[in-house]
C-alpha angles and dihedrals in degrees: 000000000000136000101217091244101133114220099194149346105251127196125232106238095181144340113196130154091348095310111123117194120188130187108229142139091221107121117230135147132220109291094024121127119239129181112229110186087335095310116122107228132174120234110239099170141357150144135201105316099008137076126188129205136181110231113198124210091252089062094046091052091058103041138055119261113276113259127214091268125039138187111248130200128161119221118276115266128201108281096023116131113257102219104154125030138282106296122179100188089236105131113220098192146340109253129196126225109242099182143354119205131182113243118182103302094336137052137250114221128195114204124193118223135162119272091246088062098040089054088074092054127093130185109265089014126122128270132171119224116183088339095309120124108229139169120241110239100182140003141210131172092265105024148031133211128224127188114217121206122213093258092057091048091050099050102034138052091248088095086076095059118126135159110297096024114139118228136186111243128197119179123214106281090215089070090058092051092049091051091049092053098045127073115258117276133192112265116254119251136197098045115170120269115246115239115243 
């Protein structure tokens, strides 16, 4: 389990034949789980400054391609502060940035996602984008908006977002459990359109 509080921006050193090697100061041993851009991966090798992971085709079919820089977070350990929200590292979909707007010292980002993903989102609820725990500011049937503060832009790769950028999206798992426990309901219609 993760919290979506990114510890560092790591660099991809290599990605060959399914073996991903990142340069990072995040400490993790063989068998440990690490979130890389929101993808839960298992450490298979490493030394001081590098961690290696085997990325299977099933994972690559469900996530965006790894960029040169990635958001890195090691799994939560007993006693660690829980600052974000419960994040599994199981990407639900690849979203696409629709727009990026300046807002005071931060930015406001609209991300397109399929209706079957947006249905799990609520305004002021949690969402994970490229491994970063964020709060949903606004919703439409096919997109959600997040507002990024300067600190988030400084310590994560989200400062590089621009229209067309692909992002890994994981919805709050609690919404899925609630849906599973409740009887089926008709989907809502007529949600407001997000300004772009």
